[in-house]
C-alpha positions in Angstrom: -140.9 -61.9 56.3 -144.4 -60.7 57.2 -143.2 -57.1 57.0 -141.7 -57.7 53.6 -145.0 -59.0 52.2 -146.8 -56.0 53.6 -144.2 -53.8 51.9 -144.8 -55.5 48.6 -148.6 -55.1 48.8 -148.5 -51.4 50.0 -149.9 -49.0 47.3 -147.6 -46.3 48.8 -144.5 -48.6 48.6 -141.1 -47.0 48.2 -137.7 -48.5 47.6 -136.8 -50.5 50.7 -133.7 -50.4 52.9 -133.1 -53.4 55.1 -131.0 -52.3 58.1 -129.2 -54.3 60.8 -125.8 -55.5 62.0 -123.6 -57.5 59.8 -124.3 -61.2 59.5 -127.8 -60.9 61.0 -129.5 -62.5 57.9 -130.5 -59.5 55.7 -129.3 -61.1 52.4 -130.9 -64.5 53.2 -134.2 -62.8 54.1 -134.4 -60.7 50.9 -133.4 -63.7 48.7 -136.0 -66.0 50.3 -138.6 -63.3 50.0 -137.8 -62.7 46.4 -138.0 -66.4 45.6 -141.4 -66.8 47.3 -143.1 -63.5 46.2 -141.8 -62.7 42.7 -141.4 -64.4 39.4 -137.7 -63.7 39.4 -134.9 -61.9 41.3 -132.2 -59.7 40.0 -129.4 -59.8 42.6 -126.3 -57.5 42.8 -123.7 -57.5 45.6 -121.6 -54.4 45.4 -118.9 -55.7 47.7 -118.5 -59.1 46.1 -118.5 -57.6 42.5 -117.2 -54.0 42.7 -117.4 -53.6 38.9 -121.2 -53.4 39.3 -120.8 -50.0 40.9 -120.0 -48.5 37.5 -123.7 -48.9 36.6 -124.5 -46.0 38.8 -121.6 -43.8 37.7 -123.5 -42.0 35.0 -126.9 -40.2 35.2 -129.8 -41.5 37.2 -132.0 -42.4 34.2 -134.1 -45.3 35.4 -134.4 -46.9 31.9 -130.6 -46.9 31.4 -130.0 -48.4 34.9 -132.6 -51.1 34.4 -131.1 -52.0 31.0 -127.7 -52.4 32.5 -129.0 -54.3 35.5 -130.5 -56.8 33.1 -127.2 -57.2 31.3 -125.3 -57.6 34.5 -127.6 -60.1 36.1 -128.9 -62.0 33.1 -132.4 -61.5 34.5 -135.3 -59.9 32.6 -136.6 -57.2 34.9 -140.4 -56.7 34.8 -142.3 -54.1 36.8 -144.0 -55.6 39.8 -142.8 -59.2 38.9 -139.1 -58.9 39.6 -137.4 -58.0 42.9 -134.2 -56.1 42.4 -131.9 -56.7 45.3 -129.0 -54.3 45.8 -126.9 -56.0 48.5 -124.1 -54.3 50.5 -125.4 -51.0 49.1 -123.1 -49.0 51.4 -120.3 -50.0 49.1 -122.0 -48.1 46.2 -123.1 -44.7 47.6 -124.5 -43.6 44.2 -126.8 -46.6 44.2 -128.2 -45.3 47.4 -128.8 -41.9 45.9 -130.4 -43.5 42.9 -133.2 -44.9 45.1 -134.6 -41.3 45.3 -135.0 -41.2 41.5 -136.6 -44.6 41.3 -139.1 -43.5 43.8 -139.8 -40.2 41.9 -139.7 -41.5 38.4 -140.0 -45.3 38.3 -141.6 -46.5 41.5 -143.3 -49.5 39.8 -140.0 -51.3 40.0 -139.6 -53.2 43.2 -136.2 -52.5 44.7 -134.9 -53.7 48.1 -131.5 -52.8 49.3 -129.5 -54.2 52.3 -126.5 -52.9 54.1 -124.7 -53.2 57.4 -123.2 -49.8 57.7 -125.9 -47.6 56.3 -125.6 -45.2 59.2 -122.0 -44.5 58.4 -120.4 -44.8 55.0 -123.0 -43.7 52.5 -123.6 -40.3 54.0 -120.0 -39.4 53.5 -120.2 -39.7 49.7 -123.8 -39.6 48.7 -127.1 -37.8 49.1 -129.3 -40.0 51.3 -132.8 -40.4 49.9 -134.6 -38.9 52.9 -138.3 -39.5 52.7 -138.0 -41.6 49.5 -137.4 -45.0 51.1 -139.1 -47.4 53.5 -137.1 -49.0 56.3 -137.2 -52.4 58.0 -134.7 -53.2 60.7 -133.5 -56.8 61.1 -132.5 -57.9 64.6 -130.8 -61.1 65.7 -133.2 -63.9 66.4 -135.4 -63.3 69.5 -135.9 -66.0 72.1 -139.2 -67.0 70.4 -137.4 -67.4 67.0 -134.6 -69.3 68.7 -137.1 -71.8 70.1 -138.5 -72.3 66.6 -135.0 -72.8 65.2 -134.1 -75.5 67.7 -137.3 -77.6 67.1 -139.4 -76.1 69.9 -142.0 -74.6 67.7 -145.0 -75.7 69.8 -143.4 -74.1 72.9 -142.6 -70.9 71.0 -146.2 -70.7 69.8 -147.6 -71.2 73.3 -145.2 -68.6 74.7 -146.1 -66.0 71.9 -149.5 -65.4 73.6 -149.0 -67.0 77.0 -151.7 -68.7 78.9 -149.9 -68.7 82.2 -151.7 -71.5 84.0 -151.1 -73.7 81.0 -147.4 -72.7 80.8 -146.6 -73.2 84.5 -145.5 -76.9 84.2 -143.1 -75.8 81.4 -141.4 -73.1 83.5 -138.2 -75.1 84.4 -137.8 -76.2 80.8 -138.1 -72.6 79.5 -135.5 -71.5 82.0 -133.1 -74.2 80.8 -133.8 -73.1 77.2 -133.2 -69.5 78.1 -129.9 -70.5 79.6 -129.0 -71.9 76.2 -130.1 -68.7 74.5 -127.9 -66.5 76.7 -124.9 -68.6 75.5 -125.9 -69.0 71.9 -127.7 -65.7 71.2 -129.5 -64.9 68.0 -127.0 -64.6 65.2 -128.3 -66.9 62.5 -125.1 -68.8 61.7 -124.4 -69.4 65.4 -128.0 -70.7 65.9 -127.7 -72.9 62.7 -124.4 -74.5 63.9 -125.9 -75.1 67.4 -129.1 -76.6 65.9 -127.1 -79.0 63.8 -124.8 -80.4 66.4 -125.8 -79.0 69.8 -122.1 -78.0 70.4 -121.6 -74.9 72.5 -117.9 -74.9 71.6 -118.6 -74.9 67.9 -121.2 -72.1 68.3 -118.6 -70.1 70.3 -116.1 -70.5 67.4 -118.6 -69.0 65.0 -119.2 -66.1 67.5 -115.5 -65.4 67.6 -115.4 -65.4 63.8 -118.3 -62.8 63.8 -116.4 -60.7 66.3 -113.4 -60.8 64.1 -115.5 -59.7 61.1 -116.8 -56.8 63.1 -113.2 -55.8 63.9 -112.3 -56.0 60.2 -115.3 -53.7 59.5 -113.8 -51.1 61.9 -110.4 -51.2 60.2 -112.0 -51.1 56.7 -114.7 -48.5 57.1 -114.0 -46.3 60.1 -111.8 -43.1 59.8 -108.2 -44.1 60.5 -107.8 -41.9 63.5 -111.0 -43.3 65.1 -110.0 -47.0 64.8 -108.1 -47.3 68.1 -110.8 -45.5 70.0 -113.6 -47.6 68.5 -111.7 -50.8 69.4 -111.1 -49.5 73.0 -114.7 -48.7 73.5 -115.9 -52.0 72.1 -113.5 -54.0 74.3 -114.6 -52.1 77.4 -118.3 -52.9 77.1 -118.3 -56.2 79.1 -116.3 -54.6 82.0 -118.6 -51.5 81.9 -121.6 -53.6 82.4 -120.0 -55.7 85.2 -119.6 -52.6 87.4 -122.1 -52.2 90.3 -123.7 -49.4 88.3 -123.8 -50.3 84.6 -123.7 -46.7 83.3 -121.0 -46.2 80.7 -117.9 -44.2 82.0 -115.3 -42.8 79.7 -112.5 -43.2 82.2 -113.2 -47.0 82.2 -112.2 -47.1 78.5 -108.6 -46.1 79.1 -106.3 -43.4 80.4 -107.3 -40.0 79.1 -110.6 -41.1 77.5 -113.1 -38.3 77.5 -116.4 -37.6 75.8 -114.9 -35.1 73.3 -112.4 -37.7 72.2 -114.5 -40.9 72.3 -118.1 -40.0 71.6 -117.6 -40.3 67.9 -116.3 -43.9 68.5 -119.4 -44.8 70.4 -121.6 -43.3 67.7 -119.8 -45.4 65.1 -120.6 -48.6 67.0 -124.2 -47.6 67.4 -124.7 -46.6 63.8 -123.1 -49.8 62.5 -125.7 -51.7 64.4 -123.1 -53.5 66.6 -124.1 -51.7 69.8 -127.3 -50.6 71.5 -127.3 -47.3 73.5 -129.8 -47.1 76.4 -130.1 -43.5 77.4 -131.2 -42.0 80.8 -134.6 -40.5 80.7 -134.4 -37.7 83.4 -138.2 -37.7 83.5 -140.4 -40.8 82.5 -142.6 -38.7 80.3 -143.6 -39.4 76.7 -141.9 -39.3 74.3 -138.9 -40.6 76.3 -136.5 -39.2 73.7 -137.5 -35.7 74.6 -136.1 -36.2 78.1 -132.7 -37.8 77.2 -129.7 -37.0 79.3 -126.9 -36.9 76.7 -124.2 -37.6 79.3 -125.7 -40.7 80.9 -126.2 -43.9 79.0 -125.5 -47.6 79.1 -124.0 -49.5 76.1 -124.8 -53.1 75.2 -124.0 -55.3 72.2 -126.7 -56.1 69.6 -126.5 -59.8 70.6 -126.3 -61.5 73.9 -124.3 -64.5 72.5 -121.7 -62.1 71.2 -121.5 -60.4 74.5 -120.6 -63.7 76.2 -118.0 -64.4 73.6 -116.5 -60.9 73.9 -116.4 -61.2 77.7 -114.7 -64.6 77.4 -117.4 -66.5 79.3 -116.8 -70.3 79.1 -119.9 -72.0 78.0 -119.1 -75.4 79.4 -118.6 -74.1 83.0 -121.9 -72.3 83.2 -124.5 -74.8 82.0 -125.2 -76.8 85.2 -126.7 -74.0 87.3 -128.1 -70.5 87.2 -124.6 -69.1 87.6 -124.9 -67.8 84.0 -127.7 -65.4 85.0 -125.6 -63.9 87.9 -122.2 -63.9 86.2 -120.6 -60.4 85.9 -123.2 -59.0 88.4 -126.1 -60.1 86.2 -124.8 -58.1 83.3 -125.5 -60.9 80.8 -129.1 -61.1 81.9 -129.4 -57.3 81.6 -127.8 -57.5 78.1 -130.4 -60.1 77.2 -133.2 -57.8 78.4 -131.8 -54.8 76.5 -131.7 -56.9 73.3 -135.2 -58.4 73.7 -136.8 -55.0 74.6 -135.1 -53.4 71.6 -136.5 -56.1 69.3 -140.0 -56.0 70.8 -140.4 -52.3 70.5 -138.1 -51.8 67.5 -136.2 -49.2 69.4 -133.9 -49.2 72.4 -135.5 -48.7 75.8 -134.4 -46.0 78.3 -133.5 -46.2 82.0 -134.2 -44.0 85.0 -132.4 -42.9 88.2 -133.7 -40.7 91.0 -131.9 -37.5 92.1 -128.7 -38.5 93.8 -128.6 -41.9 92.1 -129.8 -44.0 95.1 -132.4 -45.7 93.0 -132.2 -47.0 89.4 -134.8 -48.7 87.3 -133.0 -50.9 84.6 -135.3 -50.1 81.7 -138.2 -47.9 80.7 -140.3 -49.2 77.8 -142.3 -46.8 75.7 -145.6 -48.8 75.2 -148.1 -46.9 73.2 -149.5 -44.2 75.5 -147.6 -45.1 78.6 -144.1 -45.7 80.1 -143.5 -49.1 81.7 -140.7 -49.5 84.2 -138.9 -52.8 84.0 -136.6 -54.1 86.7 -134.4 -57.0 85.8 -133.4 -59.6 88.4 -130.8 -62.3 87.5 -132.4 -65.0 89.8 -135.6 -65.5 91.7 -134.8 -62.6 94.0 -137.9 -60.4 93.9 -136.6 -57.5 96.0 -136.9 -54.4 93.8 -136.2 -51.4 96.0 -135.6 -49.0 93.0 -138.8 -50.1 91.4 -140.7 -49.4 94.7 -139.2 -45.9 94.7 -140.2 -45.3 91.1 -143.8 -46.5 91.7 -144.2 -44.3 94.8 -143.0 -41.3 92.8 -144.8 -41.8 89.5 -147.6 -44.4 90.2 -147.4 -46.1 86.8 -150.4 -48.1 85.6 -148.1 -51.0 85.1 -144.7 -52.0 86.5 -142.7 -55.1 85.6 -140.3 -57.2 87.7 -138.6 -59.7 85.4 -136.6 -62.6 86.8 -136.5 -66.5 86.9 -139.6 -66.6 89.0 -142.9 -67.7 87.4 -145.6 -65.3 86.3 -147.6 -63.6 89.0 -149.7 -60.4 89.2 -150.0 -58.1 92.2 -152.3 -55.3 91.1 -150.3 -53.0 88.9 -147.1 -55.0 89.5 -146.3 -58.0 87.3 -143.7 -60.7 88.0 -142.8 -61.5 84.4 -140.4 -64.4 83.6 -137.3 -63.3 81.7 -138.2 -65.6 78.9 -141.5 -63.7 78.3 -140.3 -60.1 78.0 -141.6 -60.1 74.4 -145.2 -60.2 75.8 -144.8 -56.8 77.5 -146.8 -54.8 74.8 -149.8 -57.1 75.5 -149.9 -56.8 79.3 
């Protein structure tokens, strides 16, 4: 919401594209923003009302389009005082193209668009408005946002900028709440259901509904010949992460799976926002993307709660101990870390292995002018042999070991509780 208000006030504002996985809350966010920051809102949903797409079938004359938008919505559209929301814009590729012309010829109109498959469908039928739009990516709720949602706002505020001695007495409580978050995740409807009735089973039912919706997206929007491969890759992700080495292997997808046949399926999942790709950085040098190894990567879901649902983890059997953090070789904990680091830095982290693969650091975070290695531990076990190898080789200014242990600092090495990964940029 804060980013949306900054966008509204920016003198160089362009039409806005809100990106993110389906059901992550983009429509709700834009609607609430419009109600709070504008006199009125003109809302169009191109999937719910397909006939609205015809508004953009003709030329891209802004005056004509605005006139027809007013008729379609019944809202008087005033420059600077009306927010025009184009929801599910991927269903109307020409509306996406029209954003370029609004930027060039009528940029005083405030237009915000949202879509769940912006990396896929529109490019096939439309000219993408490169350089003519602003972007904001919406992620599932972070752990801090989850705390606020479940009436733990004071704890969330204290954790946002942690005073570690003050937080020490609350460490066991934060671990218990983190256990809840690993099961519930950050999809808004799931969190809402859990907040209302504290039922893990009802939350799981909503997660399964979201997974079904994702599957329907595949059958509806993916190329027909890619659908079986996308489903096979998607179904294999929990098992891929449960291996001793979490790197994605094509032969684990199914018999005959190869890069040339399945890479497009992986790209579809990433571009739809459903999956996060963590690439190997062969050398931990900035920018990390310049050292990507295209053949080595790990694949996670966008949400840790959905990962537990896809893996079939039973919520009721994992609540009474820390077994949840160690289940599937700690892959759920690593999934959580990948999600939180992606949210914190607004881009996926990388990972690192040494020559021969005897040492592997779970994540590399690109923090301003340096690279921070982050080793994830599922319990209080603070042995981190791979991190030691990395530190001896590259002597980073800061290294992080994240686990269920309380905060501690040992020179350039920090023991950072898993529930505080968001604080990494301020270390």
